[in-house]
VOGUBA-728481 format. One record per atom (N, C-alpha, C): residue in one letter; x, y, z. Coordinates in steps of 0.1 Angstrom, whole numbers, plus 5000, padded with zeros to 4 digits. Each point is the difference from the previous one (the first is absolute). Layout:
N
AXYZ;...
This chain:
340
X444852077283;X499049904996;X498650074998;X499449984989;X498750064997;X498949945009;X499050085003;X498849965008;X499449884993;X499649895008;X499549884993;X498750024992;X499350115003;X498750024992;X500150124991;X501350054997;X500150114991;X499949964986;X499750094991;X499849964986;X501449984994;X500149904991;X501349974994;X500550114991;X501350014999;X500650114992;X499749974985;X499850114992;X499749994986;X501150074993;X500749934990;X501250054993;X499750014985;X498849984996;X499750004986;X500150154995;X500850014989;X500150144994;X499749984985;X498850034995;X499749974986;X500650114991;X500349954988;X500550104990;X498850084995;X500250134999;X498850094997;X499349974987;X500849934991;X499449974987;X499249875000;X500349915011;X499449875000;X498749995008;X499850105009;X498849995009;X499750145004;X498750035001;X499650145004;X500150015015;X500150135005;X500150025014;X498749965007;X498950024993;X498749965006;X499949855003;X500549924990;X500049865001;X500949955012;X501250075000;X500949975011;X499550035014;X499350125001;X499450035013;X498949915004;X499249954990;X499049905003;X500649875005;X501049964994;X500749885004;X500650015014;X500550125003;X500650035013;X498950005011;X498850064997;X498950005009;X499549865003;X499949914990;X499649875002;X501049925008;X501250024998;X501049935008;X500050045015;X499850135002;X499950055014;X498849955007;X498949994992;X498749955006;X500249865004;X500649924991;X500249865003;X500949985012;X501050085001;X501049995011;X499350045013;X499150105000;X499350045012;X499049895004;X499349944990;X499149895003;X500749885006;X501249974995;X500749895005;X500550035014;X500450125003;X500550045013;X498849995010;X498850044996;X498950005009;X499749855003;X500049924990;X499749855002;X501049945009;X501350044999;X501049945008;X499850035015;X499650125003;X499850045014;X498649975006;X499149974991;X498649975004;X499949865005;X499349985012;X499350105007;X500850055012;X499950135002;X500850075011;X499050035011;X498749984998;X499150035011;X498849914999;X499050025008;X498849925000;X499150024988;X499349904996;X499150014989;X498550015005;X499250064991;X498550015003;X499249944989;X499249905004;X499049954990;X498750065003;X499550074990;X498750075001;X498949904996;X499049985008;X498949914997;X498850084998;X499349984988;X498950094997;X498649975006;X500049915010;X498849965007;X500250015015;X498949995007;X500150005015;X500649885005;X500550015013;X500649885006;X498949895002;X500549884999;X499149885002;X499649934988;X500150064988;X499649944988;X501149914993;X499749954988;X501049924994;X501250074996;X499950124995;X501250084996;X500950025012;X499450045011;X500850035012;X500749885005;X499349885001;X500649885005;X501249964991;X499850004986;X501049964991;X501250095001;X499850135000;X501150105001;X500949975012;X499349975011;X500849985013;X500849874999;X499549904993;X500849884998;X501250034992;X499850074989;X501250044991;X500950095007;X499550105007;X500850105007;X500949935011;X499549905007;X500849935010;X501249934993;X499749944989;X501049924992;X501050094994;X499650124995;X501050094994;X500950065011;X499450035011;X500850055011;X501149915004;X499749875001;X501049905004;X501149994989;X499650014987;X501049984990;X500850134997;X499550125002;X500750124998;X500750065012;X499649955012;X500750055012;X499550145004;X498950044995;X499450135004;X498549985004;X499550105007;X498649995004;X499150024988;X498849945000;X499050024989;X498750045007;X499650134998;X498850055006;X498849984991;X498949955005;X498849994992;X499150115004;X499650084990;X499250125002;X498749994993;X498950015006;X498749994994;X499550144996;X499650014987;X499450134995;X498849964992;X498949975007;X498849964994;X499250124994;X499249974990;X499150104995;X500050004985;X498950044994;X499850014985;X500449874993;X499749895006;X500349874994;X501549984997;X500850065008;X501449994999;X500750114992;X499250104995;X500650114992;X500850095009;X499650025012;X500850095009;X501449955002;X500149875004;X501349955002;X500849994987;X499449974989;X500750004987;X500550134996;X499350115002;X500550134997;X501150045009;X499949965013;X501150035009;X501349944996;X500049874996;X501249934996;X500550054987;X499150034991;X500450054986;X500850135002;X499750085010;X500750135002;X501149995009;X500349885006;X501149995009;X501350004993;X501150025008;X501350004994;X500449864994;X500550004988;X500349874994;X501449945004;X500049975013;X501349965006;X499949865006;X498949934998;X499949865005;X499649995014;X499750115007;X499649995014;X498550015002;X499250044990;X498650005001;X499449914990;X499449905004;X499449904991;X498549995001;X499449944990;X498549994999;X499649864999;X499249955009;X499449874999;X498750014992;X500249994987;X498850024991;X499249884998;X498950014994;X499149884997;X499150044989;X499149914997;X499250014988;X499250134999;X499650065011;X499350135000;X500950114996;X501150025007;X500950114998;X500750004986;X500349894995;X500749994987;X499249924989;X498750005002;X499249934990;X498650064998;X499250005011;X498650054999;X499950155001;X500750065009;X499850155002;X500050094988;X500949984990;X499950084988;X498750004993;X499349895001;X498749994994;X498950075007;X500250035013;X498950065008;X500350145006;X501250045000;X500350135006;X500950084991;X499950135002;X501050104994;X501250015010;X501049934997;X501149985009;X501150114998;X500750025011;X501150105000;X501349924998;X499949884997;X501249924997;X499749914988;X501149954994;X499949914989;X500649875004;X499249895001;X500549875005;X501149944992;X500250054988;X501249954992;X501150095001;X499850134996;X501150104998;X500650045013;X499250005011;X500550065013;X500649905009;X500249874996;X500549905009;X501049914993;X501049955008;X500949904995;X499549875006;X499649904992;X499649875006;X501249935006;X499749945011;X501149925007;X499749854997;X498849955003;X499749864998;X498749965006;X499549894995;X498849945006;X500349945013;X498949995008;X500149945014;X499149885000;X498750024997;X499149885001;X498750044992;X499249904998;X498750014994;X499049925008;X498750055000;X499049935008;X498750014992;X499349884998;X498750014993;X499050075009;X499050054993;X498850055007;X499049895003;X499450005012;X499149895003;X498750065004;X498949944996;X498750045004;X499649935013;X499950085010;X499649945014;X498750055004;X499349935008;X498750045005;X500049975016;X499150085006;X499749985014;X499549865002;X500349935012;X499649875002;X498549985001;X499250115002;X498649995001;X499350004986;X500850034990;X499550004986;X499849854996;X498849974996;X499649864997;X500449974985;X501350004997;X500549974987;X501349935001;X500149884993;X501349935001;X500850024988;X499550064989;X500750034988;X499550124993;X500650044989;X499650134993;X498649994995;X499749884994;X498649994994;X498950025011;X500249945011;X499050025011;X500050145005;X501250075000;X500050145005;X499350094990;X500249984987;X499350084989;X498549985002;X499549885001;X498649975002;X499450075012;X500849995011;X499550065012;X499950164999;X501050064994;X500050144998;X498950054991;X499749924989;X499050034991;X498649995006;X499949915010;X498749985007;X499750125010;X501050075004;X499950115009;X500850124995;X499650064988;X500850114995;X500150125009;X501250065000;X500250125008;X500249985015;X499949875005;X500249985014;X501449945004;X500849974990;X501349955002;X501050124998;X501150005007;X501050104998;X501449935000;X500950074993;X501449955000;X500950105005;X501049965008;X501050105006;X501250014991;X500650115000;X501350024992;X501050085009;X501250014995;X501050085007;X499950154996;X499050034993;X499850144996;X499650014985;X499450104996;X499650024985;X501250004992;X500049934989;X501149994991;X501149905003;X499949935012;X500949905004;X499749874992;X501049915001;X499849874993;X498849935005;X499749995013;X498849935004;X498750074995;X500050134999;X498950074995;X499849974985;X501050004992;X499949984986;X499549854998;X500649915007;X499649864999;X498549985004;X499550085010;X498649995003;X499150064989;X500450114994;X499350064989;X499949904988;X501249944997;X500049914989;X499149885003;X499949955012;X499149895004;X498650044998;X499650125004;X498750054999;X499650004985;X500950064992;X499750014985;X499949874994;X500949915003;X500149874993;X498849915003;X499650015013;X498949915005;X498650074999;X500050134997;X498850075000;X499350025013;X500850055010;X499550005014;X499750145005;X499150015010;X499850135007;X500649995014;X501250045001;X500849995013;X500550145003;X499950045013;X500450135004;X501550005004;X500850104995;X501450015003;X500250085013;X500849945009;X500350075013;X501550025000;X500550124998;X501550025000;X500550035014;X501149955003;X500750025013;X501450064998;X500650055010;X501350064999;X501149895003;X500149914991;X500949895001;X499349865001;X500849904997;X499549865000;X499749955014;X500850045010;X499849955013;X498650025006;X499550135000;X498650025005;X498949944991;X500349994987;X499049934991;X499949865004;X501149935002;X499949865004;X499349985013;X500350095010;X499449995013;X498450014999;X499650094992;X498550024998;X499449884992;X500749944991;X499549884993;X500049885010;X500949995008;X500049895010;X498850025010;X499850135004;X498950025009;X498650004994;X499950014987;X498749994993;X499450134996;X500850115003;X499550134996;X500050014985;X500949934993;X499949984986;X500049854997;X499549964989;X499949864998;X501149934992;X500650084991;X501149944992;X501150104997;X501149954995;X501250084997;X500949934990;X500850084993;X501049954991;X501450045005;X500549965011;X501450035005;X501049924992;X501350045002;X501049914995;X500149885009;X500449894995;X500149885008;X501050025012;X501050094997;X501050035011;X499250065012;X499150084997;X499250065011;X499049915006;X499349924992;X498949915005;X500449875005;X501249944996;X500349875003;X500049965015;X500650085009;X500049975014;X498549995005;X499150084995;X498649995005;X499349884994;X500449974987;X499449884994;X500449875008;X501350005003;X500649885007;X499449985014;X499750115007;X499549985013;X498450005000;X499450004988;X498649984999;X499150125002;X500650125001;X499250125002;X499550064987;X500549964988;X499550034987;X499949884992;X499050004990;X499849894992;X500450044985;X501049934995;X500550024986;X499149924990;X499550064990;X499149934991;X500550024985;X501050084997;X500450024987;X501350074999;X500849974989;X501350074998;X499850094988;X500350125001;X499850104989;X501450014993;X500349894993;X501249994992;X499949894990;X501149984992;X500049914989;X500249855005;X500549985012;X500249875005;X499749995015;X499949885005;X499749985014;X501350035008;X499850025013;X501250025009;X500449875006;X501349985001;X500549885007;X499649995014;X499750115007;X499650015013;X498649965002;X499250024989;X498549975001;X499749924987;X500549884999;X499949924988;X498549964997;X499250005010;X498649964998;X499150114997;X500550125000;X499250124997;X500250034985;X498949994992;X500150024986;X500050154996;X500550034988;X500150144996;X498550044997;X499850134999;X498750054996;X499649964986;X501050004991;X499849954986;X499549865000;X500649915008;X499649865001;X498549995005;X499650105007;X498650005006;X499050084992;X500450044988;X499150074991;X500050155000;X501050065007;X500150155000;X501350044994;X500050054988;X501350034993;X500450145002;X501250034996;X500550144999;X500350065013;X500249925011;X500350065013;X501449955004;X501050054994;X501449965002;X500850115007;X500449985012;X500750105008;X501149945008;X501249994995;X501249965007;X500750125006;X500150005013;X500650125007;X501549975002;X500850094994;X501449995001;X500750115009;X501149975005;X500850095008;X501450014996;X500650125000;X501350024994;X500650125007;X501450024998;X500750115006;X500550094989;X499950135003;X500450114991;X500950105007;X500750084992;X500850115005;X499750124991;X500350125005;X499750124991;X500849994987;X499550064990;X500750004987;X501450075002;X500949954992;X501450055000;X500849955011;X499549915008;X500949935010;X501049934992;X501350015004;X501149934993;X499749864997;X500349954988;X499849864996;X500749915009;X501250045005;X500849915008;X499349975013;X499350115006;X499349985012;X498749924998;X499350024988;X498949924997;X500449854999;X501149974993;X500449874998;X500449935014;X500650085009;X500349955013;X498749975008;X499150094999;X498749975007;X499349884995;X500049994987;X499449884994;X500649875004;X501450005000;X500749895005;X499849965014;X499950105009;X499849985014;X498649955003;X499050064993;X498649975002;X499849864995;X500549964989;X499949864995;X500649905009;X501150055007;X500649915010;X499149985012;X499350115004;X499149995011;X498949904996;X499450014988;X498949924996;X500449854997;X501349984998;X500549864998;X500149925013;X499950075012;X500049945013;X498849925002;X500149875004;X498849915001;X499150055012;X500650065010;X499250055011;X499150114995;X500550094992;X499350114995;X498949954990;X500349914992;X499149944991;X498849945007;X500349935011;X499049945008;X499050105006;X500650115005;X499250105006;X499050064990;X500550024988;X499250064989;X498949904995;X500449874998;X499149904996;X498949975010;X500450005012;X498949985011;X499050105000;X500350124994;X499050115000;X499250004987;X500349914991;X499249994987;X500650064988;X501350035001;X500750064988;X501149914996;X500450024987;X501149924995;X501250104997;X501249965004;X501150094997;X500350004985;X500350124996;X500350024986;X501250104999;X501049964993;X501250094999;X500250034985;X501050084997;X500350044986;X500950125000;X500250044988;X500950124997;X499350135000;X500750115002;X499350134998;X499350024987;X500749944989;X499450024987;X498749924998;X499949885007;X498849924999;X498950085007;X500350065012;X499050075007;X499550124992;X500950074993;X499650124992;X499049954989;X500349894994;X499149954989;X498649975006;X500049945012;X498749965007;X499250135002;X500650105006;X499350135003;X499450064987;X500850004990;X499550064987;X498849924995;X500049875001;X498949914996;X498850025009;X500250015013;X498950025009;X499350134999;X500750114998;X499450134998;X499150004988;X500549944989;X499149994988;X498849915002;X500249895006;X498949905003;X498950065008;X500350075011;X499050045009;X499350134995;X500750084991;X499350114994;X498949944991;X500349894993;X499049944991;X498849945008;X500449935011;X498949945008;X499150105007;X500650105005;X499250115007;X499150074990;X500550034988;X499250074990;X498949914995;X500349874998;X499049914995;X498949975010;X500449995013;X499049975010;X499450125006;X500550124996;X499550135005;X500050015015;X501249965006;X500250005014;X500550145004;X499450055011;X500450135005;X500749995014;X500950095003;X500750005013;X499150065010;X499150094996;X499150075010;X499049905006;
């Protein structure tokens, strides 16, 4: 009896006048590659998986990855390790995963920076399209303008007037130069004509802490990051930096509704694998991850944090990444935003 994962026997013998040896060898190679990919998918997973998170522990990416990792572990019957590799706005983790073995055991919890904004701001050692196999979307979260409770502004109009009355005395926190909160802050400054100081941090968590304490006065975090602090009254939400209001904050108008246009920043989260990971493995991961996200308990955990579950196919995610890369290159160039 042949080994269950061995390549199938090939008995094709072409007539020398009907097909060239080069064509026949090419067909043989394709058949063998397909057989090997199928065999790998059949025995996968044979060991624990690792999800690489491109940010420090405690932020939105880390929390979301752990929710997904726990669900995948239960469905696959293998351990799922979450490994944080922060730095360079996610570029360090992205390069690490791009160079990892394409066997489905090292995954990337990517987001808008790693697979959208970074190409516009950095000379990368990875290509967000060519070096990855998209697995599927996880969730999306609007960006929200929050202020410290001591700031005497109940809406965006009042905040703009307050900042203009005291130019250079207000500062906004971000998760680091070139991150989504930083770009949203710069777009806000440009759109409203404000003199506000940018204060970059190494991640969203310390930036939020300093905004709560009053060391900085405002911030543009994802709603996923900010919602728990808004709910318990430690931060004041005054505007949504997106095309529509959030169901979690229906009384908070968008910036555009309040007179400040062109500040649209929806932060999305998705899973990727290294390029050339077998399609059968990618499809299995997509199916299992969508199964995790279909669980009502998982949806509730994510929604309570300010994000909305979003699922889809690998092909849909690839299209999104291509569009995002082009969009943010245009935005960064037009607004003259620098990562430094």
